[in-house]
C-alpha positions in Angstrom: 79.2 108.8 123.3 77.8 111.1 125.4 78.0 111.9 129.0 79.6 109.3 131.2 80.1 105.7 129.7 80.7 103.5 132.4 76.7 105.3 133.6 75.3 104.3 130.4 72.5 101.6 130.7 74.3 100.8 126.4 76.5 98.3 125.8 78.6 96.9 122.2 77.3 95.0 120.2 78.2 91.0 120.5 78.3 90.1 116.8 78.3 91.8 113.3 74.9 91.4 112.2 74.1 93.2 116.0 76.4 95.9 114.9 74.6 96.6 111.5 71.1 96.1 112.8 72.2 99.0 115.6 73.7 101.1 112.4 70.5 101.1 110.3 68.3 101.4 113.3 69.9 104.9 114.8 69.8 108.1 113.3 72.9 109.6 114.5 74.9 107.7 111.8 72.5 108.8 108.9 72.8 112.3 109.9 76.8 112.4 110.0 77.9 109.6 107.0 74.3 110.2 104.9 72.1 107.2 103.3 73.9 106.5 100.6 77.3 105.5 102.9 75.4 103.6 105.6 73.5 101.6 102.8 76.8 101.1 101.2 79.0 100.0 103.9 76.7 97.7 105.7 75.9 95.9 102.3 79.8 95.3 102.3 79.6 94.3 105.8 77.0 91.9 105.5 79.4 90.8 101.8 82.1 90.4 103.6 81.1 88.3 106.8 78.9 85.5 104.2 82.0 84.6 102.7 83.7 84.3 106.1 81.6 82.3 107.6 81.8 79.8 104.5 85.2 78.7 106.4 85.9 76.6 108.7 88.1 78.9 111.0 91.3 77.1 112.5 89.8 77.3 115.7 86.6 75.4 114.5 89.2 72.8 112.3 91.0 72.0 115.7 87.7 71.7 117.9 84.8 70.8 116.4 86.3 68.5 113.2 87.9 66.3 115.3 85.0 65.4 117.7 82.8 63.9 114.4 
């Protein structure tokens, strides 16, 4: 972050998908981390998220399944 973060018009991503899109769009991470790292890291996180989405969370089980 450069400057005062409180005065910045940007906000943090609200989801992993948004964060990965930002990571791929911005040039600064590529300059610091390199193309290969960004590619591998984002693909791993997408696979982890896909696996996470296949599982019913305790909150979903408690609050949503009881309503069906």
